C-alpha positions in Angstrom: -20.9 32.9 -11.4 -21.0 29.2 -12.5 -17.5 28.6 -11.3 -18.3 30.2 -7.9 -21.5 28.1 -7.7 -19.6 24.8 -8.4 -16.8 25.7 -5.9 -19.4 26.4 -3.2 -21.3 23.2 -4.0 -18.1 21.1 -3.8 -17.4 22.6 -0.4 -20.9 21.8 0.8 -20.6 18.2 -0.5 -17.1 17.8 1.1 -18.4 19.1 4.4 -21.4 16.8 4.3 -19.1 13.8 3.5 -16.9 14.6 6.5 -19.9 14.2 8.8 -21.0 10.8 7.4 -20.6 7.7 9.6 -17.8 5.5 8.4 -20.0 2.7 7.1 -22.1 5.1 4.9 -19.0 6.9 3.7 -17.3 3.6 2.7 -20.5 2.3 1.0 -20.8 5.4 -1.1 -17.1 5.4 -1.9 -17.4 1.8 -3.0 -20.4 2.7 -5.2 -18.6 5.6 -6.8 -15.4 3.6 -7.5 -16.7 0.1 -8.3 -20.2 0.9 -9.6 -22.3 -1.0 -7.2 -23.3 -0.8 -3.6 -21.5 -3.3 -1.3 -23.2 -6.0 0.6 -22.0 -5.2 4.1 -24.3 -7.6 5.9 -23.1 -10.7 4.0 -19.9 -9.7 2.1 -18.9 -12.0 -0.6 -16.6 -9.9 -2.8 -13.0 -9.2 -1.9 -13.6 -5.4 -1.7 -16.7 -6.0 0.5 -14.6 -8.0 2.9 -11.9 -5.3 2.9 -14.6 -2.7 3.8 -15.5 -4.7 6.9 -11.9 -4.9 7.8 -11.7 -1.1 7.6 -14.6 -0.8 10.0 -13.5 -3.6 12.4 -9.7 -3.7 12.4 -7.5 -6.1 14.4 -5.8 -4.0 17.2 -2.4 -5.1 15.9 -2.8 -3.4 12.6 -2.2 0.2 13.7 1.4 -0.4 14.7 2.1 -2.7 11.8 0.7 -0.2 9.3 2.8 2.6 10.8 5.7 2.7 8.4 8.2 3.6 11.1 7.0 1.3 14.0 6.7 -1.7 11.7 10.5 -1.6 11.2 11.0 -3.2 14.6 8.6 -6.1 13.6 10.5 -6.6 10.4 13.8 -6.6 12.2 12.6 -9.2 14.6 11.0 -11.4 11.9 13.5 -11.3 9.0 16.4 -9.2 10.1 17.9 -5.7 9.6 19.3 -6.6 6.1 15.8 -6.5 4.6 15.1 -3.0 5.8 15.7 -0.1 3.4 18.4 2.0 5.2 16.8 4.8 7.2 18.6 8.1 6.8 16.6 10.2 9.2 13.3 10.3 11.1 13.4 13.7 12.8 10.8 15.0 15.3 11.0 18.2 13.2 12.1 18.5 9.6 14.7 21.3 9.7 17.1 22.8 7.2 19.9 21.0 9.2 18.2 17.7 8.5 17.9 18.5 4.8 21.6 19.5 4.6 22.6 16.2 6.2 20.8 14.1 3.6 22.7 12.6 0.6 22.3 13.8 -3.0 19.3 11.5 -3.6 16.8 10.0 -1.2 13.1 9.3 -0.6 10.9 11.3 1.7 7.9 9.6 3.2 5.3 9.9 5.8 4.4 7.0 8.1 0.6 7.4 8.5 -1.0 6.8 5.2 -0.8 5.8 1.5 1.0 7.6 -1.3 3.0 9.9 0.9 6.2 9.3 -1.1 8.5 11.9 -2.8 11.6 10.7 -4.7 14.4 13.3 -4.7 16.6 12.3 -7.6 19.0 15.2 -7.2 18.9 17.3 -4.0 20.7 20.2 -5.8 17.6 20.8 -7.8 15.2 20.8 -4.9 14.9 23.2 -2.0 14.4 22.7 1.7 11.4 25.1 1.6 9.7 23.1 -1.1 10.1 19.8 0.7 9.2 21.3 4.0 5.9 22.6 2.6 5.1 19.2 1.2 6.0 17.5 4.5 3.8 20.0 6.4 0.9 19.3 4.0 1.3 15.5 4.6 1.5 15.9 8.3 -1.7 18.0 8.3 -3.7 15.1 6.8 -5.8 12.9 9.0 -5.6 9.8 6.9 -8.3 8.0 8.8 -10.7 10.8 7.7 -9.6 10.5 4.1 -10.1 6.7 3.8 -12.1 5.7 6.9 -9.7 2.8 7.6 -10.0 2.9 11.4 -6.6 1.4 12.2 -5.0 4.6 11.0 -6.6 6.5 13.9 -3.8 5.6 16.3 -0.8 6.5 14.1 1.1 9.7 15.1 2.2 11.3 11.8 5.9 11.6 11.2 8.2 12.4 8.3 11.2 10.1 7.5 13.8 9.7 4.9 15.2 6.5 3.3 17.9 5.5 0.8 16.7 5.6 -2.8 16.9 2.1 -4.3 17.8 2.1 -8.0 18.3 -0.9 -10.2 21.1 -1.2 -12.9 19.0 0.9 -15.3 18.7 3.7 -12.8 15.0 3.2 -12.1 13.2 2.3 -8.9 12.9 -1.5 -8.8 9.5 -3.2 -9.3 7.2 -3.3 -6.3 6.0 -6.9 -5.5 2.6 -6.7 -3.8 2.1 -10.2 -2.4 -1.4 -11.1 -1.3 -1.0 -13.8 1.3 -4.0 -16.1 1.4 -2.6 -18.8 3.6 -1.9 -22.4 2.5 -3.4 -24.8 0.0 -2.7 -28.5 -0.9 0.0 -27.3 -3.3 1.7 -24.8 -0.9 1.3 -21.1 -0.1 -1.5 -19.3 -1.9 0.1 -16.1 -3.0 -1.3 -13.7 -5.7 1.4 -11.3 -6.7 0.8 -7.9 -8.1 3.8 -6.2 -9.8 4.0 -2.5 -10.3 6.8 -1.6 -12.6 8.2 1.9 -13.5 6.1 3.4 -10.7 7.6 6.9 -11.1 7.6 6.8 -14.9 4.8 5.1 -16.9 3.5 2.6 -14.2 2.0 -0.7 -15.2 0.5 -3.4 -13.0 0.1 -7.1 -13.5 -1.2 -9.9 -11.3 0.1 -13.5 -11.2 -1.5 -16.5 -9.6 0.3 -18.9 -7.3 1.7 -20.8 -10.3 2.9 -17.6 -11.9 0.3 -17.4 -14.6 -0.5 -13.8 -15.5 -4.2 -13.1 -14.9 -6.4 -11.3 -17.3 -6.9 -8.8 -14.6 -6.5 -5.0 -14.4 -6.6 -3.4 -11.0 -7.3 0.2 -10.2 -6.3 2.7 -12.8 -3.1 0.9 -13.8 -2.5 -0.2 -17.4 -1.2 -3.8 -17.9 2.2 -4.5 -19.3 2.6 -5.5 -22.9 3.9 -8.9 -21.9 4.3 -11.2 -18.9 7.6 -11.4 -17.0 9.3 -14.6 -15.8 9.0 -15.5 -12.1 11.9 -14.0 -10.2 15.0 -16.2 -10.0 14.9 -15.7 -6.2 11.2 -16.5 -5.9 11.7 -19.1 -3.2 13.5 -16.6 -1.0 11.0 -13.8 -1.9 8.0 -15.9 -1.0 9.7 -17.2 2.2 10.4 -13.7 3.4 6.7 -12.8 2.7 5.5 -15.9 4.6 7.7 -15.1 7.6 6.2 -11.6 7.7 2.6 -12.8 7.3 2.8 -15.6 9.8 0.1 -15.3 12.4 -1.6 -12.3 10.8 -4.1 -14.0 8.6 -4.6 -12.3 5.2 -2.2 -9.5 4.6 -0.5 -7.9 1.6 3.2 -7.9 1.9 5.1 -5.4 -0.3 8.7 -6.2 -1.1 11.4 -5.0 -3.5 13.7 -7.4 -5.2 16.8 -5.3 -5.8 20.0 -6.6 -7.4 19.7 -10.0 -5.6 18.6 -8.4 -2.3 15.1 -8.3 -0.9 13.8 -5.2 0.9 10.6 -4.6 2.8 8.1 -2.1 1.7 5.0 -2.2 3.9 2.2 -4.4 5.3 -1.3 -3.6 4.1 -4.4 -5.1 5.7 -7.0 -3.2 3.8 -5.6 -2.8 0.2 -7.5 -0.1 -1.7 -9.7 0.6 1.3 -12.3 -1.7 -0.2 -12.8 0.6 -3.2 -10.3 -0.8 -5.6 -11.8 -1.7 -9.0 -11.0 -5.1 -10.4 -11.6 -5.6 -14.2 -13.3 -7.9 -15.0 -15.5 -7.6 -12.0 -15.9 -11.3 -11.4 -12.3 -11.3 -10.1 -13.5 -9.4 -7.1 -15.8 -12.2 -6.2 -13.2 -14.9 -7.0 -10.8 -13.2 -4.6 -13.6 -12.9 -2.0 -14.1 -16.7 -2.2 -10.3 -17.3 -1.8 -10.2 -15.0 1.3 -13.4 -16.6 2.8 -11.9 -20.1 2.4 -8.3 -19.2 3.3 -6.5 -21.6 5.6 -3.7 -20.1 7.7 -2.8 -23.3 9.6 0.1 -25.4 8.4 -0.6 -28.2 10.8 
């Protein structure tokens, strides 16, 4: 009886949440995840400013957030060599498409976050299994999940990319580069690094001078020790700046893979404005950086 009651209560709560206006839904999500209600009239914290971006997106963000459509933007800005090779982007995922794929690959959806499935060995997976996962992803209206309004205009699609592996056989670290414009000493880039994403993921954040911050973000653990700035940092940061140019604040995700740099995605509302930063004062410090950001190089 108790289990039935709680299942029914959860359905009622979920149904009520789906009817909430976006601003109320985001405010309550912020409170649940971060522990305080956001100031949405006069935002000062980074997450509060991101919430306002969710509610009032730039019209360009929809196509640049679409993980398939953005490839043309990347191609024009930095060239084809920085795109992870696309294996297939079918209108319908069929068994023939599955059979044509190599022994390892990555399946993704273009219309939201965390739609990623690494297939290490196709012989150990079935078409039916992946088709069911793909269908589940395609059924999700990501705007309704996160209330980030620029996701409204994205037509869901499944696509397949080459699996990038480093020399140790693991997926290379993900560089999440927060582009805050320019300062007197050069570009203001705060870089989050997620390592061992599909094993025991850790996340660390480095300031523009590559000092590791005493900052934990989301549910990620921090690494035991800091890592050196990448040897190709100048190229990495230049690629990120070329992609960010003219867009204001944006998070540019890149992979540094065996001397090559590959594009991941562009994110304009990281964490949907509900990403915990520990200690909490970092949320306000990043808010100040974003508020005072200068994107003109003149």
